[in-house]
Structures are given as structure tokens and as C-alpha cells.
C-alpha positions as CSV (number, residue, x, y, z in Angstrom):
1,X,18.3,14.3,4.0
2,X,21.2,15.3,6.2
3,X,22.2,13.5,9.4
4,X,24.4,14.9,12.2
5,X,27.1,12.7,13.7
6,X,28.9,13.5,16.9
7,X,32.6,13.1,16.9
8,X,34.6,12.4,20.1
9,X,37.5,14.7,19.9
10,X,39.2,15.6,23.2
11,X,39.8,19.2,24.1
12,X,43.4,19.7,25.3
13,X,43.6,23.5,25.4
14,X,40.8,26.0,26.0
15,X,41.7,28.1,23.0
16,X,41.3,25.3,20.5
17,X,38.2,25.3,18.4
18,X,36.4,22.0,18.6
19,X,34.1,20.8,15.8
20,X,31.5,18.8,17.6
21,X,29.2,18.0,14.7
22,X,29.6,17.0,11.0
23,X,27.1,17.3,8.3
24,X,26.7,13.9,6.6
25,X,24.9,13.0,3.5
26,X,23.8,9.4,3.9
27,X,24.2,8.6,0.2
28,X,27.9,9.1,0.4
29,X,28.6,8.2,4.0
30,X,30.4,5.0,5.0
31,X,29.8,1.6,3.6
32,X,26.2,0.9,2.3
33,X,24.5,-2.4,2.9
34,X,22.1,-4.5,0.9
35,X,19.4,-6.1,2.8
36,X,15.7,-7.0,3.0
37,X,13.1,-4.4,4.0
38,X,9.8,-5.8,5.3
39,X,6.7,-4.6,3.5
40,X,3.4,-6.3,3.6
41,X,0.8,-7.1,6.1
42,X,0.4,-9.4,9.1
43,X,0.7,-13.1,8.0
44,X,1.6,-11.9,4.5
45,X,5.2,-10.8,4.4
46,X,6.7,-9.2,1.3
47,X,10.3,-8.0,1.1
48,X,12.1,-5.3,-0.9
49,X,15.8,-5.9,-1.6
50,X,17.1,-2.5,-0.8
51,X,20.4,-0.5,-0.4
52,X,20.7,1.1,3.0
53,X,23.2,3.7,4.1
54,X,25.8,3.0,6.7
55,X,24.5,1.2,9.8
56,X,25.9,4.0,12.0
57,X,23.0,6.2,10.8
58,X,20.3,4.1,12.4
59,X,17.9,1.3,12.0
60,X,16.6,0.1,8.7
61,X,13.3,1.7,7.9
62,X,11.4,2.9,4.9
63,X,12.7,6.5,4.9
64,X,16.3,5.3,5.1
65,X,16.4,3.4,1.8
66,X,18.8,4.6,-0.8
67,X,17.6,2.4,-3.7
68,X,15.3,-0.6,-4.2
69,X,17.1,-3.2,-6.3
70,X,14.6,-6.1,-6.1
71,X,11.7,-7.8,-4.5
72,X,11.1,-11.1,-2.8
73,X,7.8,-12.9,-2.0
74,X,8.5,-15.7,0.5
75,X,5.1,-17.3,0.4
76,X,4.6,-19.9,-2.4
77,X,2.0,-19.1,-5.0
78,X,-0.4,-21.5,-6.7
79,X,2.4,-23.2,-8.6
80,X,4.5,-23.5,-5.3
81,X,7.0,-20.9,-6.4
82,X,8.6,-18.2,-4.3
83,X,9.0,-15.1,-6.6
84,X,12.2,-13.1,-6.7
85,X,12.9,-10.1,-9.0
86,X,16.4,-8.6,-8.9
87,X,18.1,-5.8,-10.9
88,X,21.5,-7.4,-11.5
89,X,23.0,-4.2,-13.1
90,X,22.3,-2.1,-10.0
91,X,23.4,-4.9,-7.7
92,X,26.7,-5.2,-9.5
93,X,27.2,-1.4,-9.2
94,X,26.5,-1.3,-5.4
95,X,28.6,-4.4,-4.8
96,X,31.5,-3.6,-7.2
97,X,31.9,0.2,-7.1
98,X,30.4,1.1,-3.8
99,X,31.6,-2.0,-1.9
100,X,28.3,-2.6,-0.2
101,X,27.9,-5.1,2.6
102,X,25.4,-7.9,1.7
103,X,23.2,-9.5,4.4
104,X,23.0,-13.3,4.6
105,X,19.4,-13.7,3.3
106,X,20.3,-11.6,0.3
107,X,23.5,-13.6,-0.2
108,X,21.3,-16.8,-0.3
109,X,19.0,-15.2,-2.9
110,X,21.9,-14.1,-5.0
111,X,23.5,-17.6,-4.8
112,X,20.2,-19.2,-5.9
113,X,19.8,-16.7,-8.7
114,X,23.3,-17.4,-10.1
115,X,25.0,-14.1,-9.5
116,X,27.1,-15.5,-6.6
117,X,28.1,-19.1,-5.6
118,X,25.4,-20.9,-3.6
119,X,25.6,-19.9,0.0
120,X,26.4,-22.8,2.5
121,X,23.3,-22.0,4.5
122,X,21.2,-22.9,1.5
123,X,22.7,-26.4,1.5
124,X,22.1,-26.8,5.3
125,X,18.5,-25.6,4.9
126,X,17.9,-28.1,2.1
127,X,19.4,-31.0,4.1
128,X,17.2,-30.1,7.1
129,X,14.1,-29.9,4.8
130,X,14.8,-33.3,3.3
131,X,15.2,-34.8,6.8
132,X,11.9,-33.2,7.9
133,X,10.1,-34.5,4.9
134,X,11.5,-38.0,5.5
135,X,10.3,-37.9,9.1
136,X,6.9,-36.8,8.1
137,X,6.6,-39.7,5.6
138,X,7.7,-42.2,8.2
139,X,5.1,-40.9,10.6
140,X,2.4,-41.1,7.9
141,X,3.4,-44.7,7.1
142,X,3.4,-45.6,10.8
143,X,0.0,-44.0,11.3
144,X,-1.4,-45.8,8.3
145,X,-0.1,-49.2,9.6
146,X,-1.6,-48.5,13.0
147,X,-5.0,-47.6,11.5
148,X,-4.9,-50.8,9.4
149,X,-4.2,-52.9,12.5
150,X,-7.0,-51.3,14.4
151,X,-9.3,-51.9,11.4
152,X,-8.3,-55.6,11.2
153,X,-8.9,-56.0,14.9
154,X,-12.3,-54.5,14.7
155,X,-13.2,-56.7,11.8
156,X,-11.9,-59.9,13.5
157,X,-13.6,-59.1,16.8
158,X,-16.9,-58.2,15.0
159,X,-16.7,-61.5,13.0
160,X,-16.3,-63.6,16.2
161,X,-19.2,-61.9,18.0
162,X,-21.6,-62.3,15.1
163,X,-20.7,-65.9,14.4
164,X,-22.5,-67.4,17.4
165,X,-24.7,-70.4,16.4
166,X,-28.3,-70.2,17.6
């Protein structure tokens, strides 16, 4: 696959030859990036951790992938696990030798897997999730207390209405 890039050279004299296009092989052009490519169906996402060529060559799509270095299934399975598979050898190659740019979601995955330090966004997300769970538990306790009060009121009002002497 070969892409054409247009360069913006200015023409100063009419006799100069201007090269308007360059042939570029995406595998060796610019700085590659490691990111998530969405595969899967509606309501069932599945991601491939892929290496993409330089962003100047266009959007991330299936035909633009240089190499797949892992997978990520964001939906929990029956054991409440989100599955991730990564090829650390190839990741180290792309990061170390080819100086690939890494997207934030992939940085989070690499931090949780132990290849990099844990990303600060992971800590923020965990804090927010803990607060959300605490709020849900407080709401559940409040609803249970309200239901119990209503139940007691119904029992007490039913007891007084049925206790009339004849």
C-alpha cells in the first residue's frame, strides 16, 4: 500500500522543477501510534489493540492497521472479568525501537497489566466508581427504610380499624 502526500513547496522561478508528490510507504512513514480499533457488533464492543501508521495518513480503519498486538473485551464475562490479551514483546518493539505514540485507553491497559506505571486516570475512575457505589448503597438503605415505615403504618392503621368492639 502506497499513499501520496502533497508537499507545500513554493515556486520561486519558472525554470525550477517542483516535486509535488512523494511516494510514501505507511509502514516506514512518520511516528506510528498504538490504539484501540473497534471490532464487534452493536451493543457488543470488542477492541483490537493495534499499531497504526502516522495520523497524517488518515483515520483509523481496518485497512490501515500495521499490526495487531492485543485484544480487549470491555464487557464483563460470567466471572465479572474484562479480558485483555497483549503481546508484550511486540509492544516493547513498537514503543522502544519505533517510538510509537500510545493512546490513553491503551496506556491505562498497559498500566493495569504491569508494563507501565498505573495511569492517573485509572485512579480517578476507581474513585468515581467507589463514590457511585456508596451513593447506590445509601439510596438502597433509604428506600428500604421508607418501605419499612410504610409497612408499619399500614399494619398499625389496619390494627386500629379491625379492633372495633361490637
